Phi, psi and omega in degrees: 000319180298319180297318179298321180295315180294328184264009183297136180282139180231163177296327178298322178293326175295319177301318179290319182299315183266356176066026189297326179291334185279320186260351190277349183065017180087001183271343183225144174202180183252134179280167177295339179271359176092015176254155174284129176257147178246129173250084191297335181261012177104168187294339182275352181272148177274353181282111184226138175232153184268121185294321179295321178292327175300313180298317178296321178294321177293321180298320177296334178273000179093009179258103187260162176289149003283147180217140175263121179262129173246125180258103183300327181291327175293319178301315178296320179297321180292319178296319178297316181300313181297311184290319180291328177294320176293319179300316180295315180298321179295315180293317182294324184270350184073031180291136186258029173231194179222171180246131173222096183283166174228148176264122178285113187301330183298338184291323172202104188271002185298138185305318181300321182288312181297319179297318178297317181295318179298321179292311182294322188291346182301328180300329187244013187051045184270121188256203184229153173238136182232154181228012178206167180297319180297317178295322179297315181299318178294316184293322182303326182288338185252000180272097183243016181237111184291345178268350178272150182265145168247103183269126182252102176260185175086176180278138192233128169267180185298323181295319176301310182299316181299316179300315180296319181290322176293324176299318177297319182296329181267008170113001178280138184277081189269138173238113180267115184265128178280118179257334182227147183306322184290347183287338183300306182294322180297317180295315181294319180297314181290327177296319177297320182292321181282332178091038175227158175259109190289152168265117188243153173228166173235141176260122185259140171275112176274154173284340178296140179229157177258162174271168173101200186293323194254060185273343186281356178286339181239178179094165184298331183261017176300143179279356181251142170089185186243146172287169179300318179298319180292325178295321177295326174296321177298315178302314181295321179294317179294319179297320181296331179257016178057042181231021180296334178292346179282343182277101188243350186220142168245139186229142171216163181204121183244009176152153181267349178217092182258104187283341187250121181298335178300321178294324178294318180293319179291324178295314181293327179295312179294319182298319181292330175295318178294317179302314179298323178295323178292322175298318179297332178283352177106359177286139183291327181052220182113346180227130175239118180258112185273006176070199179265200176118341179302115194275159173252132181275079185296325184260354176075012184275347180056043181236182177269020171298148188301333179258025182224196179199128182263026179209164179258171177298313177301321179295319177302311182297316180297319181291324176297311181299313181298317181297319179294314183295321182302315184279314187286325176296322177300326181261007179054046180252134180304146179290129182277164165294133180260134173239139167233154179246060188273077183281313184302313183292338180279317190255344188302314188290338193277354182242138178227127174268125178241128177227158177262153179267128184272325184190177177214156171233147185209160174282115180271140177269069180285155175292131182285144179292153178288123180283144181235133186302320185271001182244312187263151180293146184298334180295333178293327179292324177296319179294319179295325178296324176299315180299317182291328185263002184292133174210177186295338183275333183247016190303318183290313181298314184290328177292323174300316180298316181297318179296320179298310182297318179300314182294322178296318180296320177298318179297315180295325176299318180296333180262009176079013182274325182252139181284165178299318181294320177297320178297319178299318178295320179299318179298319179300313181297316182299314182288332172295321176296316181298319178297317179295320178299315182298321178291320179294324181292333182297335182264001182261142181289322181245128178246118180303149183301330184295343180264008187303319183266008186293315181300318179297318181296331183266354183289156176292164170243121175258128185264110183267144182276071179198170174245120178301320185290333178274316190256337182223054186298329180294332178296323180278317190282320186228018178057034175294136178266138172232144175295130181229133179195158173295151179260003178207177182062026183278359170269006176248148177288128173284122188254355181242142170257130188217155161258165184240124177255142176273187184258015169282168180261025181256135182293340177281352181279070183208157171250112178225020173226122187231152184293147178206147183293336186245341183197195173253124178274148181252008170209162185236131176293125180225170183266156174297134178289143179252140180301137175060026178226127181292143174238119187252137177239139178249140170248122191255165177061041184254019185284345184257122171074329191298321181291323183285323185275347185299146179241184186255039179306129184059016179060036167272124186264197178298144174282169169300150178231136177229125174268119186247134168239164179246133179283172182299327180264014174089004180281154178283132175244115176277098186281327185199146176221146178232123180292141176294165181300139170273170178298319180293330175300306186290328176295323178292330178297330181252031165080014172273145175258110183304323179295321178293322178297317178297317179301313180296320180294319180296318179296316181295317181291329178293322176296324178294325176296317181295329178280347182089005179285332178233147169273155178307323179293326176297316180300316179300315180295320180297313182297319179296318179295321179297313180294322177295319177298321178297324181280345189281169177293145179286343181266172183297131178242142179294000000 
């Protein structure tokens, strides 16, 4: 009894197991009842809602999993954290400029997100950044603060430039950033035609680079921005047309997820030298855009690992301020207005993907059949002897033997020497050996490298009702890590180790890399599934890029979306909902006409009636099922 008490599973142990306190930024934790709690306004707020109860409440409203939850209060909290951290750093250091950030629309272009940011950002004159004509058109409609900036990056044709200049003419604070040498003349020519004096910036290629996945945004060979020589050509071109006063901003960007603060410090130092040089050339300047890069600590390790961050938001802001002051004070240059394009750190935390588990597969420890000398091949007896003699002292040698016998049996099966049933028995024995080996290795201090993937190979597969390619494309494309954990039953010990497969028919549609404080785990502790009871898993910090990059693999469309706010007394407020794609939606995206499909089906089924293959009532049921399927959710429905 005492042992059971000491070994009792607790919610605190679940928090430690999944690292939720480390990666959540204070927005998520585990309740005493074993559910994930959300603190949408941050850890200091008393407003808390139960994530499992949110899912159950949505289900009662007809919004079933998979569903993407957006917490508007978390979004507001992140914008507040960034802006207030800069305000504090500015005040503490005696900085004589101000901060006016912009949200890069490309990070999450969904209307609901952009509208919320525009509304929340008014308090801080927080603007938007766009990199395409479509983003510019969307942003222009939501820019209602004349003190907030609309930064226009990306490659620009005349229509893009004209739209930006007309936006400036009607009172939007537009900054047109030169990305290519040829854009200078195009901007000046169109500005003369429209009748405005443009506010221009230049994007410089720094030699400084960041570590991690997104290293190509910086460095001499970056595909974005201008070299120092090209920037000087821009200065000369502007001076020649008496427009040097239009050059008011310098911009750089060395990565969207910079895990190491050292890279940020080296980048700001080099950038300020270039900024000082432009002032010396006679450009008025006044605005320094430090780009994106403020990292999200996806794995909670607080390190310079690519999916982590070894600094906090306040530290980032303080280092930016300090870096600017060190260089510009030395050159007696006025402190500029600072802009950052910190999209990932603003939106990542506010979205959670929740899906239900449909089924699981596992290695079962079935009783092995009794081998018979006159029935089974002699090689099976050798394999069985390995199983019987396996112990902690011979584990490596015997596993080699087992692998040899298994491969020989497979080869003999291919040549018709071993029967199908014997091969099946051999597979059973081998995997029983593998399971025993894995258990024996758990008690050993040193595990040989050859066994590194054994636990993963033996782990269960839990089949999740979602599409990795639609909802978590970075996980597949660039091995981005996201925190994954059950959202309930966390007061129970998880007894299964599993990987998670989605419901596409692609072998890449799986989650088999999970966050860990010390390394990357290749399986996730999960609970035994219970009959007739939903088991929900959440993928956290998915607000950046995932919705925009998702594709229609196997024609799985957007999931349901629910915008959640929390009331003063902690109740859930469903502020907005968007139904997920229906089958007819996604078919129309790939050029099918649902009406034409119905017409073709009716014609085909009518021919079947004439042949006697279908009864008229069968045809009616088929057409109704077909039309219902077109209207249905692309994901599994109960």
